[in-house]
C-alpha positions in Angstrom: 94.5 98.9 80.6 92.6 99.4 83.8 91.0 96.0 84.0 92.2 95.1 87.5 91.0 98.5 88.9 87.6 98.0 87.3 87.3 94.4 88.6 88.3 95.4 92.1 86.0 98.4 92.1 83.1 96.1 91.3 84.1 93.7 94.0 84.7 90.8 91.6 87.2 88.0 91.8 89.1 87.0 88.7 87.0 83.8 88.7 83.8 85.8 88.7 85.0 88.1 85.9 86.1 85.1 83.9 82.7 83.4 84.2 80.9 86.7 83.4 83.0 87.4 80.3 83.4 83.8 79.1 87.2 84.0 79.2 89.5 81.8 81.2 90.9 82.8 84.6 94.4 82.5 83.1 93.4 85.0 80.3 92.2 87.5 83.0 95.5 87.0 84.9 97.6 87.6 81.8 95.7 90.8 80.8 95.9 92.1 84.4 99.7 91.5 84.5 100.1 93.7 81.4 100.0 91.4 78.4 98.1 92.6 75.4 94.5 91.4 75.1 92.9 90.5 71.8 90.1 92.6 70.5 87.6 89.8 71.1 88.8 89.4 74.7 88.5 93.2 75.2 84.9 93.1 73.8 84.0 90.3 76.1 85.4 92.1 79.1 83.8 95.4 78.2 80.4 93.7 77.8 80.8 91.9 81.1 81.7 95.1 82.9 79.1 97.1 81.0 81.7 99.7 79.8 82.9 100.7 76.4 86.3 99.7 74.9 87.7 103.2 75.3 87.1 103.1 79.1 88.7 99.6 79.3 91.8 100.7 77.4 92.5 103.8 79.4 96.0 103.7 80.8 96.3 102.9 84.5 98.4 105.6 86.2 99.3 105.0 89.8 101.6 106.1 92.5 104.9 104.3 92.2 106.0 104.0 95.8 109.5 103.0 94.6 109.8 106.1 92.4 112.1 109.0 93.4 109.1 111.4 93.5 107.4 109.3 96.2 110.6 108.6 98.1 111.5 112.3 98.3 108.1 113.3 99.8 108.3 114.1 103.5 106.0 111.9 105.6 103.8 114.9 106.5 103.0 115.4 102.8 102.1 111.8 102.4 99.8 112.0 105.5 98.3 115.3 104.2 97.0 113.4 101.1 95.8 110.4 103.0 94.0 112.4 105.6 92.3 114.8 103.2 91.3 112.2 100.7 90.5 109.4 103.2 92.3 107.2 100.7 95.7 105.6 100.7 95.8 106.1 97.0 94.8 109.7 96.3 93.2 110.2 93.0 93.2 113.5 91.0 89.6 113.1 89.8 88.5 112.9 93.5 90.1 116.2 94.2 88.4 117.7 91.1 85.0 116.4 92.1 85.3 117.6 95.7 86.5 121.0 94.5 83.7 121.4 92.0 80.9 120.3 94.4 82.4 122.5 97.2 82.5 125.5 94.9 78.9 125.0 93.6 77.4 124.4 97.1 79.6 127.2 98.5 78.3 129.8 96.0 74.7 128.5 96.4 74.8 128.8 100.2 76.6 132.2 100.0 73.6 133.3 97.9 71.2 132.0 100.5 73.3 133.9 103.0 71.3 137.0 102.0 68.4 135.4 103.8 70.1 133.4 106.5 73.4 134.0 108.4 73.9 130.3 109.0 73.7 129.6 105.2 76.4 132.3 104.6 78.7 130.6 107.2 78.1 127.2 105.5 78.8 128.7 102.1 82.1 130.2 103.3 83.1 126.8 104.8 82.3 125.1 101.5 84.3 127.6 99.6 87.3 127.1 102.0 87.0 123.4 101.4 87.0 124.0 97.6 90.2 126.0 97.8 91.8 123.4 100.1 91.2 120.8 97.5 92.5 123.1 94.8 95.7 123.4 96.8 95.8 119.6 97.2 95.4 119.1 93.5 98.2 121.6 92.7 100.5 119.8 95.2 99.6 116.4 93.8 100.5 117.7 90.3 103.7 119.2 91.6 104.9 116.0 93.2 103.4 113.7 90.5 101.9 111.2 93.0 98.4 110.6 91.8 97.0 107.2 91.6 94.7 107.3 88.6 92.3 104.7 87.3 90.7 107.1 84.9 91.7 110.4 83.5 
């Protein structure tokens, strides 16, 4: 369950979420620590966070910094992800979004390059960015180091 990630992404404390959902702070703590939540608790949390139950029950995948995959990575590869994603916890869906937006804008600007040379250059830069993030996504898959809140 991705309750903690959802709570933190909305800048809520456990106390605030407990008040919004009508649950006790202790219940929130138990659920966030991995204990099973009742269906009623899940419904209260989903309503408080304005999400559906499927979203709430998605598995939380994250980088396990004690895992062998993470330990085996050279420092420059770790820095490669941090610098390019501007995140300490690189997420696969971020790479996909940047790649998609870069491809779309790159092709659009390359099309406009028929009229303006500057647009063509911008389009080529965006396409290069898209392929950089394709490479980053491939490397993240190879090393298995994604921190995921959603799939």
